[in-house]
C-alpha positions in Angstrom: 62.5 207.2 70.6 64.2 210.0 68.7 67.5 211.3 70.0 67.7 214.9 71.2 69.5 215.8 68.0 66.8 214.1 65.9 64.2 216.1 67.8 66.0 219.4 67.3 66.3 218.8 63.5 62.7 217.5 63.5 61.6 220.7 65.1 63.1 222.9 62.5 62.1 220.7 59.6 58.7 220.3 61.2 58.1 224.0 61.3 59.3 224.6 57.7 57.5 221.6 56.2 54.2 222.5 58.0 54.6 226.1 56.7 55.2 225.0 53.1 52.3 222.5 53.3 49.9 225.2 54.4 51.0 227.9 51.9 48.7 226.9 48.9 45.6 226.6 51.1 45.9 229.9 53.0 42.8 232.1 53.4 40.4 229.3 52.4 37.5 228.4 54.7 37.8 224.9 56.2 35.0 223.5 54.0 37.1 224.4 50.9 40.2 222.5 52.0 40.7 219.2 50.3 40.5 215.9 52.1 43.5 214.6 54.0 44.3 212.2 51.3 44.6 215.0 48.8 46.6 217.4 50.9 50.1 217.9 49.7 52.6 220.5 48.6 50.9 220.5 45.2 47.2 221.0 45.7 44.7 218.9 43.7 44.1 219.9 40.1 41.7 222.8 39.9 42.1 224.0 43.5 42.4 227.8 43.6 45.7 228.0 45.4 46.8 231.0 47.4 50.0 232.7 46.3 49.7 231.4 42.8 53.1 231.3 41.2 54.9 230.3 44.4 56.4 226.8 43.7 55.3 223.9 45.9 57.5 223.2 48.9 58.3 226.9 49.6 58.2 228.2 53.1 56.6 231.6 53.7 57.2 234.4 56.2 56.8 231.9 59.1 59.8 229.9 58.1 61.9 233.0 57.0 61.2 234.7 60.4 62.1 231.6 62.3 65.4 231.3 60.4 66.0 235.1 61.0 65.7 234.4 64.7 67.9 231.3 64.5 70.6 233.0 62.5 70.6 235.9 64.9 71.0 233.7 67.9 73.8 231.7 66.3 75.7 234.8 65.2 75.3 236.9 68.4 75.4 234.0 70.9 72.4 235.6 72.7 69.1 237.1 72.0 69.8 240.5 70.5 66.5 242.3 69.7 68.1 245.0 67.6 70.0 242.4 65.5 66.7 240.3 65.1 64.9 243.5 64.1 67.5 244.3 61.4 67.3 240.8 60.0 63.5 241.0 59.8 63.7 244.3 58.0 66.2 242.8 55.6 63.7 240.0 55.0 60.9 242.4 54.1 63.1 244.6 52.0 65.6 242.2 50.4 64.2 238.7 50.8 66.8 237.7 53.4 66.3 234.0 54.2 63.2 233.8 52.0 63.3 231.0 49.4 64.5 232.5 46.1 64.7 235.9 47.9 60.9 236.3 47.3 58.7 237.8 50.0 55.0 237.1 49.3 53.2 237.4 52.7 53.6 240.0 55.4 51.2 240.2 58.4 49.6 243.5 59.3 51.2 244.0 62.7 54.5 242.7 61.4 54.6 245.2 58.5 53.8 248.1 60.9 56.6 247.1 63.3 59.2 246.6 60.5 58.4 249.9 59.0 58.8 251.5 62.4 62.1 249.7 62.8 63.3 250.9 59.4 62.4 254.4 60.5 64.6 254.1 63.6 62.3 252.9 66.3 64.2 250.8 69.0 63.4 247.2 68.5 61.7 246.7 71.9 59.4 249.6 71.2 58.5 248.6 67.6 55.9 245.9 68.2 52.3 247.3 68.3 50.9 246.9 71.9 47.1 247.2 71.4 44.8 244.4 72.3 43.9 244.1 68.7 47.5 243.7 67.7 47.7 240.1 68.9 48.4 238.3 65.6 50.5 235.2 65.6 53.6 236.6 64.0 55.9 236.3 67.0 54.6 232.9 67.9 55.3 231.5 64.4 59.0 232.2 64.6 59.9 231.5 68.3 60.6 227.8 68.2 64.4 228.1 67.4 64.8 230.0 70.6 63.8 226.9 72.6 66.0 224.6 70.6 69.1 226.9 71.0 68.6 228.1 74.6 70.8 226.7 77.3 69.6 229.0 80.1 67.1 228.4 82.9 63.3 228.1 82.3 63.0 231.7 83.7 65.5 233.0 81.1 63.9 231.0 78.3 60.5 232.4 79.1 61.8 235.9 79.5 63.7 235.8 76.2 60.6 234.3 74.4 58.6 237.3 75.6 61.4 239.8 74.7 61.7 238.5 71.1 57.9 238.9 70.7 58.1 242.6 71.5 60.1 243.3 68.3 56.9 242.8 66.2 54.1 242.0 68.7 54.3 244.0 71.9 51.1 243.0 73.8 51.6 240.8 76.8 49.2 238.2 75.4 51.5 237.5 72.5 54.4 237.4 74.9 52.7 234.9 77.1 51.8 232.6 74.2 55.5 232.6 73.0 56.8 231.8 76.5 54.3 229.0 77.0 55.1 227.5 73.6 58.9 227.6 74.3 58.4 225.9 77.7 56.2 223.2 75.9 59.0 222.6 73.4 61.6 222.4 76.1 59.7 219.8 78.0 59.4 217.7 74.9 63.2 217.9 74.5 63.5 216.9 78.1 61.3 213.8 77.4 58.8 214.9 80.0 55.8 212.4 80.4 53.3 215.2 79.8 55.1 218.1 78.2 52.1 220.5 77.9 51.0 220.0 81.5 54.5 220.4 82.8 55.0 223.6 80.7 51.9 225.0 82.3 53.1 224.1 85.8 56.5 225.7 85.1 54.8 228.9 83.7 52.7 229.0 86.9 55.7 228.8 89.1 57.6 231.5 87.1 54.6 233.8 87.1 52.6 233.3 90.3 49.1 234.6 91.1 48.9 238.3 91.0 51.4 238.9 88.2 50.2 240.4 84.9 51.5 237.4 82.9 49.6 234.9 85.0 46.4 237.0 84.8 46.8 237.2 81.0 47.2 233.5 80.8 44.2 232.6 83.0 41.9 235.3 81.7 42.6 235.4 77.9 45.0 232.6 76.8 43.7 229.6 78.8 40.7 230.5 80.8 38.6 227.9 82.6 37.1 225.5 80.1 39.5 226.4 77.3 40.0 222.8 76.4 36.5 222.6 75.1 36.9 225.6 72.7 37.8 224.2 69.3 40.6 226.0 67.5 39.6 227.6 64.2 43.0 228.3 62.6 42.8 232.0 62.6 45.7 234.5 62.8 44.8 235.4 66.4 47.8 234.3 68.6 45.6 232.6 71.2 43.6 230.7 68.6 46.8 229.7 66.8 48.3 228.3 70.0 45.1 226.4 71.0 44.7 225.2 67.4 48.3 223.8 67.4 47.7 222.1 70.8 44.5 220.6 69.5 46.1 219.2 66.4 49.1 217.8 68.3 46.8 216.2 70.9 44.7 214.6 68.2 47.4 213.3 65.9 49.6 210.2 66.3 52.0 211.0 63.5 53.6 214.2 62.2 51.6 213.9 58.9 48.3 213.7 60.8 49.1 216.8 62.9 50.0 219.1 60.0 47.2 217.9 57.8 44.7 218.5 60.6 46.2 222.0 61.1 45.8 222.8 57.4 42.2 221.5 57.4 41.2 224.1 59.9 41.5 226.5 57.0 42.2 230.3 57.2 45.8 230.9 58.4 46.9 227.4 57.2 50.6 228.0 56.9 51.1 229.5 60.4 48.9 227.0 62.2 50.7 224.1 60.4 54.1 225.7 61.2 53.3 226.1 64.9 51.8 222.7 65.2 54.4 221.1 62.9 57.3 222.4 64.9 56.0 220.6 68.0 55.1 217.5 66.1 58.6 217.4 64.6 60.1 217.6 68.1 57.9 214.7 69.3 58.4 212.4 66.3 61.9 213.5 65.3 63.1 214.3 61.8 62.6 210.7 60.6 59.0 211.0 61.5 58.5 213.6 58.9 57.6 212.0 55.5 60.7 211.9 53.4 58.8 213.1 50.3 58.2 216.4 52.1 61.7 216.7 53.5 63.2 216.1 50.1 60.8 218.4 48.3 61.3 221.3 50.7 62.9 224.2 48.8 65.6 226.4 50.3 67.8 223.6 51.7 70.9 225.5 50.9 69.8 228.3 53.3 68.8 225.8 55.9 71.6 223.2 56.2 74.4 225.5 57.4 72.3 226.8 60.2 71.1 223.4 61.2 74.7 222.2 61.6 75.6 225.2 63.7 72.5 224.7 65.8 73.4 221.1 66.5 77.0 222.1 67.6 75.5 224.5 70.1 72.9 222.0 71.3 75.4 219.3 72.1 78.3 221.5 73.4 
C-alpha cells in the first residue's frame, strides 16, 4: 500500500500526467482516438494532434490552474479567493505556472471570469452563475485543496465550493468540487469504499432540504446515474461521472487515464480529473516512470511538492 506521502505526490503527478497525456487528443471524437496500446504523450504517426506545436509531456490549463491553487494555498496558508484569482489572471496574461510560459487553451467560462477579474470584479462574484456556465474548469484544478487541507470535512467542502466561485459560480459546479474533494480525502484516509463514504459525508453535511443536496440528487447524481455512461465532455457533471467510471473500471493508473482519453472530446481534463484520483489510489510509483520522467515543467513542480509534503506531515 502506498504511504500517505506517496499518495499525495501521486495525486499531483497523476493530475499533471493525465492532463499531458490527453492534450494531443483533445476535441477528437472517441472513434478517432488511437487504441490503448498506441496512446502516449507522442501520438501515433499521422494522428492529427490537437495543439500542434505543443511538445509532448506538456500540461495544459488544467495543470497550470491546479498549481495556481496549490501555490496560493502554500503562500497564504488558507484559501484566499482574491489571491487565487490574481494568479489565474497572471496565468492567462503572462503564462504563470504554464510550461514554457505558454498558454494554449482557455475555457469559455474561465476566460469570461478572468477578464472580469482583471477589470476589478471581486473574486467571489467573477464566476458566471448561469445553468449553462457549468464547465469543468473549477473541478479540474481543485484536487490540491484536498491534499493540503487540514480542516474538517465541512471546512473542506465549503472551501471547495468557494474556490469554484472564482471562475464557475453555479451551485452545480460547486457541488461537484466538494464531492470530488471528499472522495480524495477518503482515499487518503484509506477508507474501504472512498466514493460511497464521500457521498455519505456529503449527505450528512448537506441534509435533505438544502440547495446543495437538491442539486446533487437532481442534477449531479440523480437516481440511476450509475447506468449513464460518461462521454468525456466539458460539462462538469459528465466530467465527474466520466472520471468515476474510469477509476471504477481500471486496476492501474495507466488503465484509468487511457480509458479517460479514449472517451474523446475533453480528453485532457477528463484524464486530469480521473488521473488525480488514480494517482492517489496507486501512489506515485504506480504512475509509469516513462511518463513521470517525460513530464515537462518539473522545475516549476518540485519546489511546490516539497512544500506541500511539509504541510501534509506537520
